[in-house]
N, C-alpha and C positions, 0 to 999 in steps of 0.2 A: 466664235468660241465653238462652236459645235462642231466647226471643220476639225480642229484640234484634237476634241474627245473623240471623234469618230478615227481619225487617224491615228488614235493611239490607242488605250485600252478599252474605248466606248463604256467608260464609266465616268460617273460624276456623282459629287456628293448636292445632295437636295434638302433645303431648308423649308420644310412648309411652316414657315412664321407668316402670319397674316398680320401682325400690326406694324412690323418693319422689316425691312430686306437687309437686314444687317446680320452679320455673323457674330454671335457672341460667344465667350468661354462658358461651358454648360450648354450650350445649346443641343437639342437632338436632333436628328435628321437619318436621313436613309443615303445607302449609295445605291444608286440607280445605273442598269445596264443598258444602255441603248438595244434595241433589239432590231428595228426597222426605221428609217430616216427617210422622207423627201426634202430634200432643199427646193423652194419655190423662187420664181425669177427674181422677186420684190427682197430677198433677204430671209425672209422668215422661213420654216422648217415645221413641218409636221414630224414628229416622234412619238413611236412606243417604245417605254422603258420600264424594266422589270426593276421593282427593288429587290435587293440581294439582302443588305444587312442595316442593323442599325448603327448609331455612331454619335457619342456627344464630344462638343468640339472642346479640343483642351488648348488650342492657340489660333487667335484670327487676325489677320491683319491685311490690309490693301496694300496691293504690291505697284508700284510707281510704273507708270504708261499702261497701266490696263483700262484705263477709263472708269476707274472703282470698281474693279471686280474681285471679290472677298476672296479670300483664301485662308486655307485653315489645316492644323493636323487635329487629326481625331484620334480616338479611342473607340473599338467597336464593343458594343454592348450584348449580352443577352438576357433572357430573363434567368433568375436565379431556379434554381432545381427545386422541388420539393422534396423536402429530407423526409418530415414525420409521414407517418401512416395516416393520419387524419389529414395533412395536408393533401396526400396524394390521393382519398378520397373525395376531397372537395374539389378538386381539379378532374378527376372522372365524372363526378356530378355535375360541375359544369359543362364540362365537353356533352355529356349526352342530354343535357336542358337543350343545348343551343342547337345540337343535331335534330333532336326532334321536332324545334320550333323552324328551324331552317327545312325540314324535311317538309313540313305542313305546307307550307310557302310554296316548295317545288311541287306538292302534289295539286296543287291548284292552277299551275300551268307549264304544260309541257313545254311551251316556247320558252317560257322564261328559264326552266331549265337548260335546255340547250344554248342558250344566250351565254349562260354564266358559265357554262362547260367551256363554250369558245373561247369567250374572251378572258376569263380567269382561270382555266384547268380545272384538272378535276380536284377532289377533297384531299389535301395533305393529311397522311396517317398522323403526322408527327402532330401534338398537343397547341405548341408553339407557333407553329406555322399554320396550322389550322385557325389559332385566333387569328392570327394578320391576314389569312385569305377572307374570313368572314367580315374581319374590320375593313376591310377594301371594298367588298360586295354592298354593305349595309348602303340605304339611301339617309344618309345622316348628316348634318351641316358639319363643316370643314373642322368647326371647332371640337366637337366629340370624335372628329377623328382623329385628331391633335391628342386629345386624351388619350385614344386608344395607342397610338404611338408612343408615347413617352411614358403609358406603364409600363413598368418592371416585372411584373407579375402575372402569368400566364392566367391563372385562377381567377383573380382580379379583371383582367381582361374580357376574358370569356363572359365573367357575369355582365360586364357593363353591355356588352354584346347582347346578349340575353335581354337584358332590360331594354336598350334601344330597338331590338327587334320587336318587344310586347309595346313599346310605345309607339314607334313609327309605324307598324304595320299593324297595329290596334289588335293584339292579340293577349 
């Protein structure tokens, strides 16, 4: 399957479900794009991918002859836009809180700051992208990461990030 992906668009749907491995209507996942791959002699592969977009499944099926491979049709999703002044202000406060907490952690370790820059890139300017960038860095259980992925509100996601940073990093 990976060979087919690499030879075509290099993109695939990734469903981070931890209770089952079945695609169901309404599930949320990400479109991942392979950035680097090394095929091993035993059939396995080491790959790196960047998550590009989120989606919800609108239709799912298992195609005959694919050894149980799940196929799906998806709808792309983005966070809603903050319409009111109070929502925009809450978003700005959440961004500021997260930036301050993150900066205090980075100030403790220049090595960690360089490692994050190398692995995750620099901090995105866009609030929604910043919330996902920060979500991917946080050392929290996958269940919490799944909550961050499925949250459709940037302010709420950043508030969760802030609370998780305070809890997991003892701040």
